[in-house]
C-alpha positions in Angstrom: 55.9 0.3 41.6 53.0 0.7 39.3 50.6 -2.3 39.1 48.3 -1.7 36.2 44.5 -2.0 36.0 45.3 -4.7 33.5 48.4 -5.5 31.5 49.3 -2.7 29.1 51.6 -3.7 26.2 53.0 -1.4 23.6 54.0 -3.3 20.4 56.8 -2.1 18.3 55.9 -1.8 14.6 55.9 0.4 11.6 53.8 3.5 11.7 50.7 3.6 9.6 49.8 6.2 6.9 48.6 9.3 8.7 49.9 8.4 12.2 50.2 10.6 15.2 53.4 9.0 16.5 52.1 6.0 18.5 52.6 2.3 18.2 50.0 -0.4 18.9 48.5 -0.2 22.4 47.0 -3.5 23.6 44.4 -4.0 26.2 42.5 -7.1 27.3 39.8 -7.0 24.6 40.9 -4.3 22.2 44.0 -2.9 20.4 44.4 0.8 19.8 46.2 1.8 16.6 46.9 4.9 14.5 44.2 5.9 12.1 44.7 4.9 8.5 43.0 5.3 5.1 41.2 1.9 5.3 39.2 3.3 8.2 37.4 5.7 6.0 34.5 3.4 5.0 33.5 2.5 8.5 34.0 6.1 9.7 31.7 7.3 7.0 29.0 4.7 7.8 29.1 5.7 11.5 29.1 9.4 10.8 26.0 9.1 8.6 24.1 6.9 11.2 21.5 9.0 13.0 21.6 7.0 16.2 25.4 7.2 16.5 25.6 10.9 15.7 22.9 11.5 18.3 24.9 9.6 20.9 28.0 11.5 19.9 26.1 14.9 19.8 27.5 15.6 16.4 25.8 16.7 13.2 24.8 14.0 10.7 27.2 13.8 7.8 25.5 14.6 4.5 28.3 14.7 1.9 28.9 11.9 -0.5 31.4 9.2 0.3 33.6 10.2 -2.6 33.9 13.7 -1.2 34.4 12.3 2.3 37.2 10.1 1.0 39.0 13.0 -0.6 38.8 15.1 2.6 39.8 12.0 4.7 42.8 11.3 2.5 43.9 14.9 2.5 43.5 15.1 6.3 45.6 12.0 6.9 48.4 13.3 4.7 48.7 16.6 6.4 47.6 15.6 9.8 50.0 16.7 12.6 48.5 18.1 15.8 50.4 17.6 19.1 47.2 18.4 21.0 45.1 15.6 19.5 45.8 11.9 19.3 43.2 9.8 17.6 43.1 6.0 17.5 41.2 3.2 15.8 39.7 0.6 18.1 40.3 -3.0 16.9 39.4 -6.4 18.1 42.3 -8.8 18.7 41.7 -10.3 15.2 42.0 -6.8 13.6 38.3 -5.8 13.1 37.8 -2.0 13.2 34.9 -1.4 15.6 35.2 2.2 16.7 37.5 5.2 17.5 38.8 7.0 20.5 40.9 10.1 21.1 42.5 12.3 23.6 42.6 15.9 22.6 42.5 19.5 23.9 45.8 18.7 25.6 46.9 21.4 28.0 50.4 20.8 29.2 50.3 23.8 31.5 47.3 22.5 33.4 48.4 18.8 32.9 45.1 17.7 31.4 43.4 16.5 28.3 39.9 15.6 27.1 38.9 12.1 26.0 36.3 10.7 23.7 35.2 7.2 22.5 32.7 5.7 20.1 32.1 2.0 19.5 30.5 2.3 16.1 29.8 -1.4 15.5 26.7 -2.4 17.4 27.7 -6.0 17.6 30.3 -5.0 20.2 28.0 -2.9 22.4 27.4 -4.1 26.0 30.2 -6.6 25.8 33.0 -4.8 27.7 34.8 -3.4 24.6 34.0 0.2 25.6 35.2 -0.3 29.1 38.4 -1.9 28.0 39.0 0.9 25.4 38.6 3.5 28.1 40.8 1.6 30.6 43.5 1.0 27.9 43.6 4.6 26.8 43.6 6.0 30.3 46.5 3.6 31.2 48.4 4.8 28.1 47.9 8.4 29.0 49.0 8.1 32.6 51.9 5.7 31.9 53.3 7.5 28.8 52.6 11.2 29.5 52.9 13.7 32.4 49.2 14.6 32.3 47.5 14.6 35.7 43.8 14.8 34.7 41.6 13.4 32.0 38.1 14.8 31.6 35.2 14.1 29.2 31.6 14.9 28.6 28.7 12.7 27.9 25.0 13.4 27.2 23.0 13.4 30.4 20.6 10.7 29.1 23.4 8.4 28.0 23.4 6.2 31.1 25.2 3.4 29.4 28.2 5.6 28.7 28.1 7.1 32.2 28.1 3.6 33.7 31.1 2.7 31.5 33.1 5.7 32.6 32.2 5.3 36.3 33.4 1.7 36.0 36.8 3.0 34.7 37.1 5.4 37.7 35.6 8.7 36.3 33.5 10.8 38.6 31.0 13.5 37.6 31.9 17.0 38.6 29.4 19.2 36.8 27.0 19.7 33.9 27.2 21.7 30.7 24.5 23.1 28.5 25.3 23.5 24.8 22.6 24.3 22.4 19.9 21.6 22.8 22.2 19.3 24.6 23.0 18.9 28.3 26.2 17.0 29.1 27.5 15.4 32.3 31.1 16.3 32.9 33.3 13.6 34.3 37.0 13.4 35.3 39.7 11.1 36.5 42.9 12.4 38.3 46.2 10.6 38.2 46.1 10.2 42.0 42.7 8.4 41.8 44.0 6.2 39.0 47.1 5.3 40.9 45.0 4.4 43.9 42.8 2.1 41.8 45.9 0.4 40.4 47.1 -0.4 43.9 43.7 -1.8 44.9 43.4 -4.0 41.8 44.8 -7.6 42.1 47.9 -8.1 40.1 
């Protein structure tokens, strides 16, 4: 018997352009769907936002939108990577507010890395990040044989660390990379299962 942290529904539906083989995954506040071409405008805005790229520890995008769109379209058409599963984060009414992914999948070790970004600031500090993490974690542990999910977040990003802790992740180390220092966090299937049992149905 596997009581969930919250109800996880997988909706049947047609795959979107550029999918990675998943249907809609529904949480309490968000829906996770396959990436599609219409996401390009928001993704470009977020990847050219200095604050967001700093939070994500990624380089600021400097190419034009027209070039970005060409690369984006080409990437969606040929995209097929069994070790990386990206999703768009939507509100229940279909507004694209961010992205999440699990990647670096190592089946031999039974683990994968996870990342999340809420790009739309109107949805910060309102539980959307927490629900996204919970929904994706539930999906991974319910639909795959992976036993461990790990992630890294900047050491000064206390908001992200609070979110991950709330979802059951625990710090296990630190990593220096260039000018950045990351806090490493992890969640094991056993810990997740225990949290499920402790949660009211």
